[in-house]
C-alpha positions in Angstrom: 13.0 2.0 19.1 9.9 4.2 19.6 10.2 4.1 23.4 13.8 5.3 23.3 12.6 8.4 21.5 10.6 9.3 24.6 13.8 9.4 26.8 13.5 12.2 29.4 17.0 13.4 28.5 15.8 14.0 24.9 12.9 16.0 26.3 15.2 18.1 28.5 17.5 18.7 25.6 14.9 19.5 22.9 12.1 21.0 25.0 9.3 20.4 22.4 7.0 23.1 23.7 9.6 25.8 23.5 10.9 24.6 20.1 7.4 24.6 18.6 5.9 27.7 20.4 6.5 30.1 17.5 4.5 28.0 15.0 2.0 25.8 16.9 -1.0 27.6 18.4 -4.6 27.0 19.7 -7.0 25.9 17.0 -4.4 24.9 14.4 -4.5 21.8 12.2 -1.0 20.2 12.3 0.3 17.3 10.3 3.1 15.2 11.8 4.6 12.5 9.6 6.5 9.9 11.5 5.3 10.6 15.0 6.7 7.5 16.6 5.4 7.2 20.2 4.4 10.9 20.3 7.5 12.8 21.5 6.2 15.9 19.7 2.6 14.8 19.2 1.6 15.0 22.9 2.9 18.5 23.4 1.4 19.7 20.1 -2.0 18.2 21.1 -1.9 20.3 24.2 -0.7 23.4 22.3 -3.6 23.2 19.7 -6.2 22.9 22.5 -9.7 21.6 22.2 -10.3 23.5 18.9 -7.2 22.2 17.2 -6.3 18.9 15.6 -3.2 16.9 15.0 -3.0 14.4 12.1 -0.2 11.9 12.9 0.8 9.6 10.0 3.2 6.7 10.2 4.2 3.6 8.2 4.4 1.4 11.2 1.1 0.1 12.7 3.0 -0.7 15.9 3.9 3.0 16.3 0.4 4.1 15.6 -1.1 1.6 18.1 1.4 2.7 20.8 0.7 6.4 20.1 -3.1 5.8 20.4 -2.7 4.0 23.7 -0.4 6.8 25.0 -2.9 9.5 23.9 -5.8 7.7 25.5 -3.9 7.4 28.9 -3.2 11.2 28.7 -6.8 12.2 27.7 -5.7 13.6 24.4 -7.0 11.0 22.0 -9.8 13.3 20.7 -7.2 15.9 19.6 -5.2 13.5 17.4 -6.2 11.6 14.3 -3.8 8.7 13.5 -3.3 7.2 10.0 -1.3 4.5 8.5 0.7 5.6 5.4 1.9 3.6 2.5 5.5 3.2 1.3 4.6 5.3 -1.8 2.3 7.9 -0.3 1.4 9.7 3.0 -2.3 9.1 2.0 -3.3 12.7 2.9 -4.9 13.8 -0.3 -8.2 14.5 1.5 -6.4 17.3 3.5 -5.7 19.6 0.5 -5.3 23.2 1.6 -6.4 22.7 5.2 -3.1 22.1 7.2 -1.7 25.1 9.1 1.7 23.5 10.0 3.7 20.4 9.2 6.4 19.1 11.6 8.9 17.0 9.7 11.3 16.1 12.5 14.0 13.5 11.6 11.7 11.8 9.1 12.4 13.0 5.5 15.7 11.1 5.3 13.9 7.9 6.2 11.5 8.2 3.3 12.0 6.7 -0.2 11.4 10.0 -1.9 11.9 13.5 -0.5 10.4 14.8 -3.8 7.1 12.9 -3.2 7.0 13.9 0.4 7.3 17.7 -0.3 4.8 17.5 -3.2 2.2 15.8 -0.9 2.8 18.2 2.0 2.7 21.3 -0.3 -0.7 20.3 -1.5 -2.1 19.9 2.1 -0.7 23.2 3.4 -3.0 26.1 3.2 -1.5 29.3 1.6 0.8 31.0 4.0 1.2 27.9 6.2 4.6 26.6 7.3 6.6 23.4 7.4 9.4 22.9 9.9 12.1 20.6 8.5 14.6 19.2 11.0 17.1 16.5 10.2 19.8 15.1 12.5 23.2 16.4 11.5 24.8 13.1 12.6 22.7 11.1 10.0 22.1 13.6 7.3 25.0 15.3 5.5 25.0 18.9 4.5 24.6 17.8 0.8 21.6 15.6 1.6 19.9 18.3 3.6 20.5 20.7 0.6 19.0 18.2 -1.7 15.9 17.9 0.6 15.6 21.7 0.5 15.8 21.6 -3.3 13.0 19.1 -3.4 10.9 21.4 -1.1 11.6 24.3 -3.4 10.7 22.3 -6.5 7.3 21.5 -4.7 6.7 25.2 -4.4 7.7 25.8 -0.8 9.9 28.9 -0.1 12.5 29.5 2.6 11.0 31.4 5.6 13.6 31.1 8.4 16.6 29.0 9.5 15.8 28.2 13.1 18.5 26.8 15.3 17.9 23.3 16.6 21.1 22.1 18.3 22.7 19.1 16.6 20.4 19.3 13.6 19.9 20.9 10.2 16.7 23.0 10.3 14.7 25.1 7.9 11.3 26.7 8.1 9.5 26.6 4.8 6.3 28.3 3.8 3.7 27.8 1.1 3.3 31.2 -0.6 0.0 33.0 -0.1 -2.2 32.6 -3.2 
């Protein structure tokens, strides 16, 4: 399934660099849960440059292995740290307060607990940092997306913006400044 997500038509439709340009910049530390084969990871690795860093976490070792190979072929392996998660945790506690941006693209609805996801990501975000939540409208109902936003709010994240991502529910959330 991961290779299907790299479809050129998807890239033409979503344009990852354009979508992420407002939030991902040189030197940033970015967390990407559920990167698959790197549809967003590769563009973000280029966007953060030599001074930035992407942390890509996935439950599937096969996806992480494929992502590592792809990054190596593209000369971007040094910019991306890959990690295996557990079913019950992202295993990112060592990142408390250092992440500048989290991209949660079509992933929260796949997790066993949105509450746990937002609690963990809220801890790793530095004060003032953002999380872009995007869920496919065809898979996630309005009510389910609203419940995900409630979980984010319960974790201490606040609404920042409602970006338009065609065919998707989207929200930009922020960790309040201390």
